[in-house]
VOSE-545427 format. One line per 8 residues: their letters; for each residue z, x, y of C-alpha. Coordinates in pm, 1 decimal. Each point is the difference from the previous one (the first is absolute). Last residue first. Example, Ala and Ser with C-alpha at 12.3 -4.5 7.8 and 13.67 -1.06 7.14 Angstrom:
! residues 2
SA> 714.0/1367.0/-106.0 ~ 66.0/-137.0/-344.0 .
! end
This chain:
! residues 76
XXXXXXXX> -6744.5/763.9/-4863.2 ~ -90.4/353.1/34.1 ~ -329.9/-71.5/-198.0 ~ -122.3/-214.8/293.8 ~ -57.0/303.1/235.2 ~ -169.6/212.9/-265.8 ~ -206.0/-303.6/-124.9 ~ -87.1/-59.0/381.2 .
XXXXXXXX> -122.5/352.8/20.3 ~ -193.8/-6.4/-310.5 ~ -170.5/-337.9/106.6 ~ -78.5/122.8/357.3 ~ -162.2/328.9/-143.6 ~ -209.6/-179.9/-241.1 ~ -100.0/-275.4/278.8 ~ -116.3/286.9/226.9 .
XXXXXXXX> -190.2/180.5/-268.5 ~ -184.4/-319.6/-94.9 ~ -68.7/-65.9/359.6 ~ -140.2/344.6/13.4 ~ 137.3/304.2/194.0 ~ -267.5/241.8/57.6 ~ 90.8/363.1/-96.4 ~ 70.9/276.4/248.3 .
XXXXXXXX> 356.4/36.2/-67.4 ~ 77.9/-180.4/337.6 ~ 372.2/53.8/88.2 ~ 277.5/-229.4/34.6 ~ 310.7/221.9/-39.7 ~ 277.0/-195.0/-144.3 ~ 356.3/98.9/166.9 ~ 52.4/-322.6/116.1 .
XXXXXXXX> -110.3/-181.6/-288.3 ~ -328.6/-199.3/-56.1 ~ -88.3/-332.2/-180.5 ~ 336.4/-164.9/101.2 ~ -164.0/-281.6/165.7 ~ 164.6/104.6/331.5 ~ -101.0/370.6/-51.7 ~ -355.6/-104.8/-39.3 .
XXXXXXXX> 10.2/-197.1/290.6 ~ 143.4/300.3/179.2 ~ -295.6/194.8/-117.2 ~ -273.5/-230.2/88.0 ~ 149.2/-110.7/354.5 ~ -171.0/253.5/241.6 ~ -299.5/73.6/-191.5 ~ -77.7/-350.9/-83.9 .
XXXXXXXX> 40.3/-104.7/372.2 ~ -217.7/253.4/96.0 ~ -266.6/-69.1/-263.7 ~ 17.5/-382.1/131.0 ~ -42.7/102.2/352.3 ~ -292.8/217.1/-74.7 ~ -155.2/-289.8/-216.9 ~ 61.2/-244.9/272.6 .
XXXXXXXX> -176.7/214.8/265.8 ~ -294.0/72.4/-257.2 ~ -63.2/-371.7/-37.3 ~ -366.1/67.3/-135.2 ~ -169.2/-201.1/274.3 ~ 221.0/76.7/282.5 ~ -19.3/406.9/-49.3 ~ -374.1/-56.3/-58.8 .
XXXXXXXX> -4.5/-207.5/314.6 ~ 172.0/267.5/202.2 ~ -214.6/261.0/-144.2 ~ -297.0/-180.2/97.0 ~ 141.0/-41.2/360.1 ~ 59.0/356.8/10.3 ~ -337.2/94.1/-109.9 ~ -168.9/-227.3/249.6 .
XXXX> 242.5/128.8/274.8 ~ -115.4/337.8/-79.9 ~ -353.7/-58.8/-6.5 ~ 16.1/-135.1/355.7 .
! end
């Protein structure tokens, strides 16, 4: 009896917090993140995307995008 109650609680928790959708989203992001960066010109084929252990803030991300956009547009 307790097992089914715990399973029901777990199912309700997953539903309430949209865990299935979150896992689906994260899986999609993992699969499409790197190709999207290449498409936008923010990553090259030989660039190794490794976590350096530092948090990426919105400001850091904006700075990197702006820097790379300037590099791209400087060719024109």
